[in-house]
C-alpha positions as CSV (number, residue, x, y, z in Angstrom):
1,X,0.0,0.0,0.0
2,X,1.4,3.4,-1.1
3,X,1.6,6.3,1.3
4,X,-1.3,8.1,-0.3
5,X,-3.5,5.0,0.0
6,X,-2.3,4.6,3.6
7,X,-3.2,8.1,4.8
8,X,-7.0,8.0,4.7
9,X,-7.5,4.7,6.6
10,X,-4.7,5.6,9.0
11,X,-6.1,9.0,9.7
12,X,-9.6,7.5,10.2
13,X,-8.4,4.9,12.6
14,X,-6.1,7.2,14.6
15,X,-8.8,9.9,14.8
16,X,-11.2,7.4,16.3
17,X,-8.5,6.1,18.6
18,X,-7.8,9.7,19.7
19,X,-11.4,10.3,20.7
20,X,-11.4,7.0,22.7
21,X,-8.2,8.1,24.6
22,X,-9.4,11.6,25.2
23,X,-12.6,10.2,26.7
24,X,-10.6,7.8,28.8
25,X,-8.4,10.6,30.2
26,X,-11.5,12.7,30.9
27,X,-13.2,9.8,32.7
28,X,-10.1,9.4,34.9
29,X,-10.3,13.1,35.7
30,X,-14.0,13.2,36.3
31,X,-14.0,10.3,38.7
32,X,-11.1,11.7,40.6
33,X,-12.8,15.1,40.9
34,X,-16.2,13.8,41.9
35,X,-14.7,11.2,44.3
36,X,-13.0,14.1,46.1
37,X,-16.2,16.1,46.3
38,X,-18.1,13.0,47.6
39,X,-15.4,12.7,50.3
40,X,-14.2,9.3,49.3
41,X,-11.0,8.4,51.1
42,X,-7.9,8.1,48.9
43,X,-7.8,4.4,49.6
44,X,-11.4,3.9,48.4
45,X,-10.7,6.1,45.3
46,X,-7.6,4.0,44.6
47,X,-9.7,0.8,44.8
48,X,-12.3,2.2,42.4
49,X,-9.5,3.2,40.0
50,X,-7.7,-0.1,40.4
51,X,-10.9,-1.9,39.1
52,X,-10.4,-0.3,35.7
53,X,-6.9,-1.7,35.3
54,X,-8.1,-5.1,36.7
55,X,-10.7,-5.1,33.9
56,X,-8.1,-4.1,31.4
57,X,-5.9,-7.1,32.4
58,X,-8.9,-9.5,32.5
59,X,-10.0,-8.2,29.0
60,X,-6.6,-9.1,27.5
61,X,-7.7,-12.7,28.0
62,X,-11.5,-12.5,27.6
63,X,-11.8,-10.2,24.6
64,X,-9.8,-12.3,22.1
65,X,-12.2,-15.2,22.8
66,X,-15.2,-13.0,22.2
67,X,-13.7,-11.6,19.0
68,X,-12.9,-15.1,17.8
69,X,-16.5,-16.3,18.4
70,X,-18.4,-13.3,16.8
71,X,-15.9,-11.5,14.6
72,X,-14.2,-8.1,14.9
73,X,-17.1,-6.0,13.7
74,X,-19.8,-7.4,16.0
75,X,-17.4,-7.5,19.0
76,X,-16.4,-3.9,18.4
77,X,-20.1,-2.8,18.1
78,X,-21.1,-4.5,21.3
79,X,-18.2,-3.3,23.4
80,X,-18.4,0.2,22.0
81,X,-22.1,0.4,22.9
82,X,-21.4,-0.7,26.4
83,X,-18.4,1.6,26.8
84,X,-20.5,4.6,25.6
85,X,-23.3,3.9,28.0
86,X,-21.3,3.2,31.1
87,X,-20.2,6.9,31.8
88,X,-23.8,7.9,32.1
89,X,-24.3,5.4,34.9
90,X,-21.6,7.1,36.9
91,X,-23.7,10.3,36.8
92,X,-26.8,8.5,38.1
93,X,-25.5,7.7,41.5
94,X,-22.3,8.2,43.5
95,X,-21.4,4.9,45.1
96,X,-17.9,3.5,45.4
97,X,-18.9,-0.1,44.9
98,X,-21.1,0.7,41.9
99,X,-18.3,2.8,40.4
100,X,-15.8,0.0,41.0
101,X,-18.0,-2.4,39.0
102,X,-18.5,0.2,36.3
103,X,-14.8,0.8,36.1
104,X,-14.0,-2.9,35.8
105,X,-16.5,-3.3,32.9
106,X,-15.1,-0.1,31.3
107,X,-11.6,-1.6,31.4
108,X,-12.8,-4.8,29.8
109,X,-14.6,-3.0,27.0
110,X,-11.8,-0.5,26.3
111,X,-9.1,-3.2,26.0
112,X,-11.4,-5.0,23.5
113,X,-11.8,-1.8,21.5
114,X,-8.1,-1.2,21.5
115,X,-7.5,-4.8,20.3
116,X,-9.8,-4.3,17.4
117,X,-8.5,-0.9,16.4
118,X,-4.9,-1.9,16.8
119,X,-5.6,-5.1,14.8
120,X,-7.0,-2.9,12.0
121,X,-4.0,-0.7,12.1
122,X,-1.8,-3.8,11.6
123,X,-3.8,-4.6,8.5
124,X,-3.4,-1.0,7.1
125,X,0.3,-0.8,7.7
126,X,2.7,-2.8,5.7
127,X,5.9,-4.2,7.2
128,X,8.0,-1.3,5.9
129,X,5.6,1.2,7.4
130,X,4.8,-0.3,10.8
131,X,7.5,1.6,12.6
132,X,6.1,5.0,11.5
133,X,2.5,3.8,12.3
134,X,3.6,2.6,15.7
135,X,5.3,6.0,16.4
136,X,2.1,7.9,15.2
137,X,0.0,5.7,17.4
138,X,2.1,6.5,20.5
139,X,2.1,10.2,19.7
140,X,-1.6,10.3,19.2
141,X,-2.2,8.4,22.5
142,X,0.0,10.7,24.6
143,X,-1.4,14.0,23.2
144,X,-5.0,12.7,23.5
145,X,-4.6,11.6,27.1
146,X,-3.2,15.1,27.9
147,X,-6.1,16.8,26.2
148,X,-8.6,14.7,28.2
149,X,-7.2,16.2,31.4
150,X,-8.1,19.7,30.3
151,X,-11.6,18.8,29.2
152,X,-12.5,18.5,32.9
153,X,-12.6,22.4,32.8
154,X,-15.6,22.3,30.4
155,X,-18.9,22.9,32.1
156,X,-19.8,21.8,35.7
157,X,-17.1,19.3,36.6
158,X,-19.0,18.2,39.7
159,X,-22.2,17.2,37.8
160,X,-23.4,15.4,34.7
161,X,-21.4,17.3,32.1
162,X,-18.0,15.4,32.2
163,X,-19.7,12.0,32.0
164,X,-21.9,13.1,29.1
165,X,-18.8,14.4,27.3
166,X,-17.1,11.0,27.8
167,X,-20.2,9.2,26.4
168,X,-20.2,11.6,23.4
169,X,-16.5,11.1,22.7
170,X,-16.8,7.3,22.9
171,X,-19.9,7.4,20.5
172,X,-18.2,9.8,18.0
173,X,-15.1,7.6,18.1
174,X,-17.1,4.9,16.4
175,X,-17.9,6.9,13.2
176,X,-14.4,7.1,11.6
177,X,-13.5,3.7,12.8
178,X,-16.5,1.8,11.5
179,X,-16.5,3.7,8.2
180,X,-12.9,2.8,7.5
181,X,-12.7,0.1,4.7
182,X,-10.3,-2.4,6.2
183,X,-10.1,-6.2,5.6
184,X,-10.8,-8.5,8.5
185,X,-7.6,-9.0,10.5
186,X,-6.4,-12.2,12.1
187,X,-7.8,-12.8,15.6
188,X,-5.3,-12.0,18.4
189,X,-4.4,-14.7,20.8
190,X,-4.4,-14.0,24.6
191,X,-0.8,-13.3,25.8
192,X,1.2,-16.2,27.2
193,X,2.5,-15.3,30.6
194,X,5.2,-17.2,32.4
195,X,6.7,-15.0,35.1
196,X,9.5,-17.5,35.8
197,X,10.8,-17.1,32.2
198,X,10.7,-13.3,32.3
199,X,12.5,-13.2,35.7
200,X,15.1,-15.6,34.3
201,X,15.7,-13.4,31.2
202,X,15.9,-10.1,33.3
203,X,14.9,-9.5,36.8
204,X,15.7,-5.8,36.3
205,X,13.3,-5.7,33.3
206,X,10.5,-7.3,35.3
207,X,11.0,-5.0,38.3
208,X,11.2,-1.9,36.1
209,X,8.0,-2.9,34.2
210,X,6.0,-3.6,37.4
211,X,7.3,-0.3,38.9
212,X,6.3,1.6,35.8
213,X,2.7,0.2,36.2
214,X,2.7,1.1,40.0
215,X,3.7,4.7,39.1
216,X,1.5,5.2,36.1
217,X,-1.6,3.6,37.6
218,X,-1.3,5.8,40.7
219,X,-0.6,8.9,38.7
220,X,-3.6,8.7,36.4
221,X,-5.9,7.5,39.1
222,X,-5.0,9.8,42.0
223,X,-3.4,12.9,40.4
224,X,-6.6,14.9,40.6
225,X,-7.2,13.7,44.2
226,X,-3.6,14.8,45.1
227,X,-4.2,18.2,43.5
228,X,-7.5,18.8,45.3
229,X,-6.0,17.7,48.6
230,X,-3.2,20.1,48.5
231,X,-5.5,23.0,47.5
232,X,-4.8,23.5,43.8
233,X,-7.3,25.1,41.5
234,X,-8.9,22.9,38.9
235,X,-7.1,24.6,36.2
236,X,-3.8,24.1,38.0
237,X,-4.6,20.4,38.5
238,X,-5.5,19.9,34.8
239,X,-2.4,21.7,33.8
240,X,-0.2,19.6,36.1
241,X,-1.6,16.4,34.8
242,X,-1.4,17.4,31.1
243,X,2.1,18.9,31.6
244,X,3.3,15.7,33.2
245,X,1.9,13.5,30.4
246,X,3.3,15.7,27.6
247,X,6.6,15.8,29.5
248,X,6.6,12.0,29.4
249,X,5.9,12.0,25.7
250,X,8.8,14.5,25.0
251,X,11.3,12.9,27.4
252,X,11.3,9.4,26.0
253,X,13.2,10.3,22.8
254,X,16.4,11.8,24.3
255,X,16.4,9.2,27.1
256,X,15.9,6.4,24.6
257,X,18.8,7.7,22.5
258,X,21.0,7.8,25.6
259,X,20.1,4.2,26.4
260,X,21.0,3.1,22.9
261,X,24.5,4.4,23.5
262,X,25.2,3.2,27.0
263,X,24.3,0.2,29.3
264,X,20.5,0.4,29.6
265,X,20.5,-0.9,33.1
266,X,22.4,2.1,34.4
267,X,20.5,4.6,32.3
268,X,17.4,3.1,34.0
269,X,19.2,3.4,37.4
270,X,20.0,7.1,36.9
271,X,16.5,7.9,35.5
272,X,14.9,6.3,38.5
273,X,17.3,8.1,40.9
274,X,16.6,11.5,39.3
275,X,12.8,10.7,39.3
276,X,12.9,9.9,43.0
277,X,14.7,13.1,43.7
278,X,12.2,15.1,41.7
279,X,9.3,13.3,43.6
280,X,11.0,14.1,46.9
281,X,11.2,17.8,46.0
282,X,7.5,17.6,44.9
283,X,6.5,16.1,48.3
284,X,8.3,19.0,50.1
285,X,6.8,21.7,47.9
286,X,3.3,20.3,47.3
287,X,1.3,22.5,49.5
288,X,3.2,25.7,48.8
289,X,4.1,26.2,45.2
290,X,1.6,25.2,42.5
291,X,3.5,26.7,39.6
292,X,6.7,25.0,40.8
293,X,5.0,21.6,40.9
294,X,3.8,22.0,37.3
295,X,7.4,22.5,36.2
296,X,8.5,19.5,38.4
297,X,5.7,17.5,36.7
298,X,7.2,18.1,33.3
299,X,10.6,16.8,34.5
300,X,9.0,13.9,36.5
301,X,7.0,12.9,33.5
302,X,9.9,13.1,31.1
303,X,11.9,10.8,33.4
304,X,9.4,8.4,34.9
305,X,7.4,7.7,31.8
306,X,10.5,6.3,30.0
307,X,10.9,3.6,32.6
308,X,8.6,1.2,30.9
309,X,10.3,1.7,27.5
310,X,13.7,1.3,29.0
311,X,12.7,-1.9,30.8
312,X,11.2,-3.4,27.7
313,X,14.2,-2.4,25.5
314,X,16.6,-4.0,28.1
315,X,14.7,-7.3,28.0
316,X,14.7,-7.2,24.2
317,X,18.4,-6.8,24.3
318,X,18.7,-10.2,25.9
319,X,16.4,-12.3,23.8
320,X,16.3,-13.8,20.3
321,X,14.3,-11.4,18.0
322,X,11.8,-14.2,17.2
323,X,10.6,-13.9,20.8
324,X,10.0,-10.1,20.9
325,X,6.2,-10.4,20.6
326,X,5.9,-13.1,23.1
327,X,8.1,-11.5,25.8
328,X,6.8,-8.0,25.2
329,X,3.2,-9.2,25.6
330,X,4.2,-10.7,29.0
331,X,5.8,-7.4,30.0
332,X,2.6,-5.5,29.0
333,X,0.6,-7.8,31.2
334,X,3.0,-7.2,34.1
335,X,2.6,-3.5,33.5
336,X,-1.2,-3.9,33.8
337,X,-0.8,-5.8,37.0
338,X,1.4,-3.1,38.5
339,X,-1.2,-0.5,37.3
340,X,-3.9,-2.5,39.1
341,X,-2.1,-2.5,42.4
342,X,-0.6,1.0,42.2
343,X,-3.7,3.1,42.9
344,X,-4.7,1.1,46.0
345,X,-1.2,1.2,47.5
346,X,-0.8,4.9,46.8
347,X,-4.3,5.6,48.1
348,X,-3.4,3.9,51.4
349,X,-0.2,5.9,51.7
350,X,-2.2,9.1,51.0
351,X,-4.7,8.3,53.7
352,X,-1.9,7.7,56.2
353,X,0.3,10.7,55.5
354,X,-1.8,13.2,53.6
355,X,-2.5,13.8,49.9
356,X,1.0,15.1,49.2
357,X,2.3,11.6,50.1
358,X,1.5,10.6,46.5
359,X,4.9,12.1,45.7
360,X,6.4,10.2,48.6
361,X,4.9,7.0,47.2
362,X,6.5,7.7,43.8
363,X,9.9,8.3,45.5
364,X,9.6,5.0,47.5
365,X,8.8,3.0,44.4
366,X,11.6,4.6,42.4
367,X,14.1,4.1,45.2
368,X,13.2,0.4,45.4
369,X,13.9,0.1,41.7
370,X,17.3,1.7,42.1
371,X,18.2,-0.7,44.9
372,X,17.0,-3.7,42.7
373,X,19.2,-2.6,39.8
374,X,22.2,-2.2,42.1
375,X,21.6,-5.7,43.4
376,X,20.9,-7.5,40.2
377,X,23.2,-5.8,37.7
378,X,26.2,-8.2,37.4
379,X,28.5,-5.6,35.9
380,X,28.6,-1.8,36.1
381,X,28.8,0.8,33.3
382,X,29.2,-1.5,30.4
383,X,29.3,0.3,27.0
384,X,26.7,-0.7,24.4
385,X,29.4,-2.2,22.2
386,X,29.9,-5.1,24.7
387,X,26.2,-6.1,24.5
388,X,25.9,-9.0,22.2
389,X,22.5,-8.1,20.8
390,X,21.4,-4.5,21.4
391,X,18.0,-3.4,20.0
392,X,16.9,0.1,19.4
393,X,14.8,1.9,22.1
394,X,11.2,2.2,21.1
395,X,8.7,4.6,22.7
396,X,6.2,2.4,24.7
397,X,2.9,3.2,26.4
398,X,-0.4,1.6,27.0
399,X,-2.6,-0.3,24.7
400,X,-3.3,-4.0,24.1
401,X,-1.2,-6.8,22.9
402,X,-2.4,-6.1,19.3
403,X,-0.3,-2.9,19.0
404,X,2.8,-4.9,19.8
405,X,2.5,-6.4,16.3
406,X,3.7,-3.0,15.0
407,X,6.8,-2.9,17.3
408,X,9.6,-2.2,14.8
409,X,11.9,-4.5,16.8
410,X,9.8,-7.5,15.8
411,X,11.2,-9.3,12.7
412,X,9.1,-10.5,9.8
413,X,7.9,-13.9,10.5
414,X,9.2,-15.3,7.3
415,X,12.7,-13.9,8.0
416,X,12.8,-14.8,11.7
417,X,15.6,-16.9,13.0
418,X,14.7,-20.2,14.6
419,X,13.3,-19.7,18.1
420,X,16.0,-19.8,20.7
421,X,15.6,-19.4,24.4
422,X,17.8,-16.5,25.3
423,X,20.8,-14.6,24.2
424,X,22.3,-13.4,27.4
425,X,20.3,-13.8,30.7
426,X,21.4,-11.6,33.6
427,X,23.3,-13.3,36.3
């Protein structure tokens, strides 16, 4: 497919995806704001938010079976209909248990929608174009999630309006996606997950991936609760959230380039160390300097949101290229598990020590990653040239296992080498 023929279906699919991600970001913000106004404790809010990620993880196994049984189009229509209706139920009553159930169902439906859309993107993109499509996908996702944070400022954020906007965005997302002429893709299989194998390949990669989920899940789930608790304006909270997300999108490229030149383990170590220091400063300044925290948010996002990509790239350095999809799918699932646990842990810390303790939670998690790298790294400051099989850093984020088909590190199936266990496991 030539570039001109690619543009229309790619623009249609990415515009629909953008509306889904904007709606997802707005729903996170709306629930955080209204949970605060309903005087939910941080722990309860964290549990409600964890339900979304739990649904997302469950959906990675359940949705491929549904798609296989009824087809992509019918599965997409059913899950889109449910996902569009659920935000309205949040507005009907304010109850933590009900919201938790709704969040779980939302997570299942959204991962199903992501699987379908990402599968169609795989059909649209040829092998030669998949790296560019993957990069466009990640850019659209990051910008859209940031935009969703600012939409909370539209209308009455404590009432019906934000949930109605989410429902509208989810509904409108269906228009460009369903009207895109795309052939039926192959059905995605549920990811295979063997924790023992991943730990054997790289304990550092596993720990970094889980930690990234612990940080990301807590940030998206409790960022608005943190801002309300320390007395920020809604505009300040939205700007802090969006600035951190955009900082994360911008920071991955230079950090990735640095990790391609030097030992990725120690790039990860210093990124975590710097992120922990920024979080510690944020904990100290949280109640006093709103503008300063927004600036710190940009730096924190630029550092911490590269941890997942660094961890995945490090693991891919140690495996045969034929196993990229299998291993990266397992790491994506670990990221989801970390995201499920993170909001609940952070909420408990915030209840004990105050809302500003979200920053302290970040610093603790990042500090533990630093300790783990120091313990597990068998050698220190090895230059990239001594690594037997170094892959390029690729910007990573959320999504389903389907988007991993576009990972440019993945070789063509017909040109793959025979499957081998590992190249160089860590000692």
